[in-house]
C-alpha positions, -999 to +999 in steps of 0.1 A: +001+001+001+010+037-004+029+053+026+005+079+023-026+059+025-013+042+056-007+075+072-042+087+061-053+054+082-033+058+111-048+096+113-080+087+109-079+066+138-052+081+154-057+117+151-024+134+158-041+163+175-056+141+199-017+134+214-006+156+241+010+187+234+044+188+218+042+147+216+059+140+180+037+115+168+029+103+129+054+101+101+093+106+118+116+093+089+105+089+053+130+069+040+121+077+003+101+045+000+066+055-011+052+021-012+047+001+023+048-042+022+056-050+053+050-035+091+072-041+122+053-028+153+075-026+179+075-005+215+102+013+204+139+013+184+170-002+193+197-022+171+174-053+176+151-043+168+161-024+133+179-061+128+147-079+128+130-050+104+157-059+079+157-098+084+116-100+080+121-072+047+104-044+063+099-013+049+083+006+079+083+004+117+052+017+134+068+022+171+051+037+202+083+053+220+095+080+192+128+080+183+129+117+177+120+136+198+138+166+203+151+185+171+184+169+160+215+193+157+238+159+143+234+124+129+264+105+142+268+069+148+283+079+185+248+092+197+216+066+198+190+086+181+214+096+154+228+057+146+196+044+146+183+071+121+211+065+097+206+026+101+166+030+090+175+053+060+204+031+052+182-001+047+150+020+032+131+016+061+102+046+070+096+052+108+059+061+124+050+070+158+018+062+173+021+074+212+000+094+234-024+096+204-024+057+215-027+065+251-061+086+249-076+057+219-107+042+238-089+008+234-057+023+242-028+019+268-047+026+296-076+006+291-057-025+280-038-023+313-066-018+334-084-050+317-049-069+321-057-061+362-093-073+359-108-034+364-144-029+356-171+000+350-138+018+331-142+057+327-112+084+314-095+102+341-095+131+323-118+137+290-106+150+257-136+177+249-122+179+214-126+141+203-156+121+209-147+086+230-111+096+240-090+110+270-061+102+291-060+078+316-083+055+330-102+050+363-119+014+374-133-006+402-124-042+412-152-065+420-138-067+455-112-044+474-083-058+478-054-049+497-021-032+492-002-065+494-025-083+468-025-054+445+015-053+445+015-088+441-010-088+413+010-061+392+042-078+400+028-111+384+010-093+354+042-068+342+071-093+357+087-063+375+095-052+414+070-025+428+073+003+448+044+018+469+032+038+495-002+035+518-027+060+511-058+069+536-077+034+526-069+000+537-084-016+513-084-004+478-115-007+449-113+027+426-082+028+408-066+055+388-042+042+363-020+062+334+008+043+316+044+054+314+052+088+330+023+100+350+034+117+374+022+148+360-014+137+367-012+132+402-033+166+411-058+154+386-060+119+406-066+133+441-094+155+425-111+122+423-122+094+452-100+068+440-080+049+466-046+041+444-029+056+418-008+032+392+018+049+371+057+045+370+085+073+372+075+084+403+097+108+423+104+101+460+092+131+472+060+122+454+058+091+473+060+116+506+035+140+491+009+114+488+014+089+520-019+093+542-034+107+509-040+085+482-019+051+480+007+054+451+021+025+428+053+025+405+057-004+385+081+008+359+076+027+325+085-002+299+068-027+322+036-012+321+038-004+284+047-037+272+015-050+266+011-016+242+024-035+203-001-066+206-030-044+209-017-018+186-012-045+159-050-058+169-063-022+159-042-024+128-048-054+117-083-045+115-080-015+096-056-026+069-073-058+065-082-049+030-048-036+023-016-058+005+002-049+035+018-075+061+021-067+100+049-081+125+051-080+161+086-075+176+099-100+197+131-085+207+132-073+240+144-035+242+135-030+282+174-016+295+167-023+328+185-047+346+167-065+379+186-077+410+181-101+424+152-111+401+168-118+366+149-140+358+120-111+355+135-100+323+131-135+306+097-136+317+095-105+298+109-122+268+090-152+267+056-126+266+070-113+236+077-145+220+041-157+231+020-122+219-016-130+204-008-112+170+022-136+163 
């Protein structure tokens, strides 16, 4: 299919205008190819992901995390973004980003994670007034309230990641807010609700201090919350592109740069998930 048609389809489902302000989404690198036959869907890019794209004959990579986030002043092999950008161009691979415009989608990042935990009665934390059925963050409820320890264990089991948390004002947790990825900037929004807990990532030490005794706060890691995005993004794109002559692949290379001690086996479990995604 034409690259221009692919961009149109993506824009219709994930409008660039619905992304958070300043988030670089859409076509980020066009490597001269106007026709797209094979697409690799990945959380983010590294050398191994590009190696897989080349091996599979992919001429486009759709990633959740942007490769080029801020303006480049140089493209050199000594710097990660420059090196990967050069490799994409050399191999005639275009790159498209669907990031916070997937976060705000009604079947996007936060809903995927809420359903993984078994939450029900889902609603947006912040509704987008400019786009119907879109919003940032998710609020949901457990059928039966659970303890902090039980929620921490559930998060550990689902993400294969260590969990950091602090106690809020409720001993049992029923109503939960979720913002996948770096969600600390939404703490004030969650405090305006009657939620018992907030699950997010990249939380500072002082944020735990701020919320102790007010709102239970769980930090389970950035990659760990978003590792489920590519599989679910592919499911949506498969339906959107069902009549197009293009093949979609899921990346199976682990891109998580974080190591765990003493639980090194957690990364092996993350690799196992990548190799057993439903979209493969």
